[in-house]
C-alpha angles and dihedrals in degrees: 000000000000121000113227118202121197118224112237116215108225098181117108092214131046115253117222122207109246125162111198135146115258143181124206141196123200124206127194116181106321096332131089100229102180146001132184149131136266142136135268118251100185138343143199134172087267104043151006128218114201144164122254136180092234140015115279128220108267112232094024120131113252137194115199124191110201125189106239120220095220122077125213118240093355096295118034113099117225135211128203111221114203126191118195147111129280106253101177136003134183135169097291106002135059138174131208137185122248106231096156135001141181138179120236133183117249129216115254093234128053111259122188110233119236113212108264130207118308092250098080126170088252091057093048091048092047092052092050091045092051093047091050092049092049092048092052093048 
Protein backbone atom coordinates (compact mmCIF):
# COMPACT_ATOMS: atom_id res chain seq x y z
CA UNK A 1 0.00 0.00 0.00
CA UNK A 2 1.34 3.40 -0.97
CA UNK A 3 1.00 6.37 1.34
CA UNK A 4 -0.25 9.47 -0.44
CA UNK A 5 0.49 12.82 1.13
CA UNK A 6 -1.40 15.88 0.09
CA UNK A 7 0.55 19.07 -0.48
CA UNK A 8 -0.72 21.92 1.66
CA UNK A 9 -0.60 25.37 0.11
CA UNK A 10 0.82 27.76 2.69
CA UNK A 11 0.60 30.94 0.63
CA UNK A 12 -2.06 33.43 1.62
CA UNK A 13 -2.63 34.49 -2.00
CA UNK A 14 -3.06 32.43 -5.15
CA UNK A 15 -0.10 32.46 -7.53
CA UNK A 16 -0.86 32.77 -11.23
CA UNK A 17 1.49 31.40 -13.91
CA UNK A 18 2.92 34.30 -15.88
CA UNK A 19 6.02 34.13 -18.04
CA UNK A 20 7.37 37.63 -18.76
CA UNK A 21 10.83 39.10 -19.23
CA UNK A 22 12.21 41.03 -16.23
CA UNK A 23 15.19 43.02 -15.01
CA UNK A 24 16.17 43.34 -11.35
CA UNK A 25 18.33 45.45 -9.05
CA UNK A 26 19.43 44.26 -5.60
CA UNK A 27 20.28 46.56 -2.72
CA UNK A 28 22.05 45.66 0.51
CA UNK A 29 22.52 48.50 2.96
CA UNK A 30 23.41 51.54 0.86
CA UNK A 31 25.04 49.59 -1.99
CA UNK A 32 23.59 48.09 -5.15
CA UNK A 33 25.05 44.59 -4.98
CA UNK A 34 23.66 42.98 -8.12
CA UNK A 35 21.56 43.48 -11.20
CA UNK A 36 20.48 41.14 -13.91
CA UNK A 37 17.72 39.73 -16.04
CA UNK A 38 15.39 36.77 -15.89
CA UNK A 39 11.79 35.78 -16.39
CA UNK A 40 8.78 35.49 -14.12
CA UNK A 41 7.48 31.99 -13.29
CA UNK A 42 4.39 32.93 -11.31
CA UNK A 43 2.97 35.96 -9.52
CA UNK A 44 0.44 37.03 -6.92
CA UNK A 45 -0.36 40.30 -5.20
CA UNK A 46 2.01 39.19 -2.42
CA UNK A 47 4.98 37.70 -4.28
CA UNK A 48 6.82 36.93 -7.50
CA UNK A 49 8.80 33.79 -8.38
CA UNK A 50 11.34 34.26 -11.15
CA UNK A 51 14.37 32.76 -12.84
CA UNK A 52 17.86 34.19 -12.36
CA UNK A 53 21.31 33.35 -13.62
CA UNK A 54 22.71 33.16 -10.07
CA UNK A 55 21.51 32.94 -6.44
CA UNK A 56 20.46 36.25 -4.88
CA UNK A 57 21.13 37.46 -1.33
CA UNK A 58 18.15 36.47 0.83
CA UNK A 59 16.75 39.45 2.73
CA UNK A 60 18.11 42.03 0.28
CA UNK A 61 15.81 44.73 -1.06
CA UNK A 62 14.90 44.18 -4.71
CA UNK A 63 13.36 46.21 -7.50
CA UNK A 64 11.98 44.18 -10.40
CA UNK A 65 10.89 45.67 -13.72
CA UNK A 66 8.52 43.26 -15.52
CA UNK A 67 7.33 43.66 -19.11
CA UNK A 68 3.54 43.86 -18.92
CA UNK A 69 1.39 42.07 -21.53
CA UNK A 70 -1.18 44.89 -21.82
CA UNK A 71 -0.47 48.09 -23.76
CA UNK A 72 -1.82 51.51 -22.87
CA UNK A 73 -3.99 53.33 -25.42
CA UNK A 74 -3.47 50.62 -28.06
CA UNK A 75 0.23 51.18 -28.46
CA UNK A 76 2.23 52.25 -25.40
CA UNK A 77 4.04 49.31 -23.74
CA UNK A 78 3.86 49.08 -19.94
CA UNK A 79 6.16 47.76 -17.22
CA UNK A 80 5.22 46.61 -13.72
CA UNK A 81 7.76 47.83 -11.15
CA UNK A 82 7.82 45.75 -7.94
CA UNK A 83 9.64 46.67 -4.72
CA UNK A 84 10.15 43.93 -2.15
CA UNK A 85 12.61 41.67 -0.35
CA UNK A 86 14.21 38.45 -1.56
CA UNK A 87 12.52 35.62 0.35
CA UNK A 88 14.18 32.56 -1.21
CA UNK A 89 16.89 31.97 -3.76
CA UNK A 90 18.37 28.90 -5.34
CA UNK A 91 20.70 28.28 -8.25
CA UNK A 92 18.28 29.33 -11.01
CA UNK A 93 15.08 30.45 -9.23
CA UNK A 94 14.25 33.12 -6.66
CA UNK A 95 11.16 34.56 -4.98
CA UNK A 96 10.47 37.99 -3.53
CA UNK A 97 7.69 39.71 -1.65
CA UNK A 98 5.60 42.48 -3.19
CA UNK A 99 5.67 45.35 -0.70
CA UNK A 100 4.94 48.11 -3.21
CA UNK A 101 4.27 48.23 -6.94
CA UNK A 102 3.57 50.70 -9.72
CA UNK A 103 2.98 50.67 -13.46
CA UNK A 104 5.17 52.76 -15.75
CA UNK A 105 5.16 53.38 -19.46
CA UNK A 106 8.04 51.91 -21.43
CA UNK A 107 9.82 53.35 -24.43
CA UNK A 108 9.02 51.66 -27.70
CA UNK A 109 12.68 50.99 -28.45
CA UNK A 110 15.24 49.28 -26.25
CA UNK A 111 17.47 51.82 -24.53
CA UNK A 112 20.51 50.80 -22.56
CA UNK A 113 20.39 52.31 -19.09
CA UNK A 114 23.25 54.45 -17.92
CA UNK A 115 23.86 54.17 -14.18
CA UNK A 116 22.04 57.03 -12.47
CA UNK A 117 22.80 58.76 -9.20
CA UNK A 118 23.26 56.63 -6.10
CA UNK A 119 19.97 57.84 -4.59
CA UNK A 120 17.65 55.57 -6.56
CA UNK A 121 13.95 55.07 -5.93
CA UNK A 122 14.81 51.59 -4.59
CA UNK A 123 17.19 53.08 -2.02
CA UNK A 124 14.65 55.69 -0.89
CA UNK A 125 11.95 53.01 -0.58
CA UNK A 126 14.30 50.68 1.35
CA UNK A 127 15.17 53.44 3.84
CA UNK A 128 11.47 54.26 4.43
CA UNK A 129 10.61 50.54 4.72
CA UNK A 130 13.38 49.96 7.28
CA UNK A 131 12.38 53.02 9.35
CA UNK A 132 8.74 51.91 9.41
CA UNK A 133 9.71 48.38 10.50
CA UNK A 134 11.95 49.72 13.29
CA UNK A 135 9.25 52.12 14.50
CA UNK A 136 6.66 49.32 14.70
CA UNK A 137 9.01 47.00 16.61
